[in-house]
N, C-alpha and C positions, 0 to 999 in steps of 0.2 A: 713299642711292642703292644701296649694296651690299646692304642688307637687302631692298630692293624687288627687286633682280635675283636674289638667292638665293631669295626667295619665288616669283618667276616661274619660275625654273629648276626648283624642286622641284615646282611645280604641273604643269608640262609634262612631268615625268618624264625630263628630259634627264640628270639626274645619275645615275640608275640604269639608263641605257641602255634605256629603254622608248620605243617609238614607237607612236603611236596613229593609225589610219587609219579613215576612214569606209568603209562597205561598198562603194560604187561605186569608190572609189580602190583598195581592196584587191582587188576583182575585176579591175581593169585591170592591177594590178601584182603579181598573185599569185606569179608565178615569182620575181620579185625579192624579195618578202617572204619566200618560203620559203628562199631563199638566205641572207637576213639572219638568219632564225630559226635555221637550221642553223649559222651562224657564232657563235651565242650571244646575239644580240640578242633582247630581249623585244618581241614584236609584239602589239599589242592592236587588235582590230577593234571599232569602235563604230558605233552608230546614234544620230544626233542628239546626239553627244558623250557618250553613255552606253555604257561598255564592255560588250561582249557576249561576246567570245571572245578567246582567247589562242592564238597560234601557238607551239608548242614542238616541238623535235625528238623523235621517237620513239626510245626506247632500243632499240638493236639487240640481238637475241637472240644469245647465244653459241652457236656451232655445236658440236654434239657431236663428240667425237673418233671416229675410225673404230674399229669393233670394240668399242664399249663393252659391248654385250650378248653378245659372243662368249663361249661357254662357260657361259651362264647355267644351262643344264640339264644340265651335265656330271655333277652329283652326284645327279640324279634318275634312278632306275632306269627302264629302258625299259618295264617292266611297267606302270608308272603311265600311260604314254601309250597303251599297247595294251590295257589292261584293258577288259573288256566293261562296258558301262553297266548300272546297275540298271534294271529295267523301268520304275520310277516316273520316273527321270530321263530315260529314253528317251522316254516318253510326253510328258513336259513339254517336251522339246526339239522334239518333232514337233508340239506344239500340240494334242495330243489332248484335253487337259482345260482348254482355254482358249476364251474367246469370240472374236468377230471382231476385238476390239481387243487381243488377246493377254493379257487379264487371266485369271488362273487361276480356275477355277470351284471353289467349295468342295466337298469330298467328299460331303456330304449332298445336294447338288443334282445330282450326276452320276447319269445313268441308264444 
């Protein structure tokens, strides 16, 4: 009897805290299922008993500290930012030698 119960529990995923719901039931209880998934429970959504998807919490991104980039250009001379562009770079930035899709036209094809 114990073997039968253990087999039944392991087949229904009760031991590893997995709950399986069909699509209609998951639709009706989505808010509850999200809360359960956020609390650490493994939620599986199935169609006709065949598992299709798993609800899991999204890992939260760490917020950057304030002022992380402050002073990044402190060692770069001002002349670098204020220097005049080369004519070739200026033409490229203006799209002078590119087609309507922004693809550069080879030098031999320019007129």
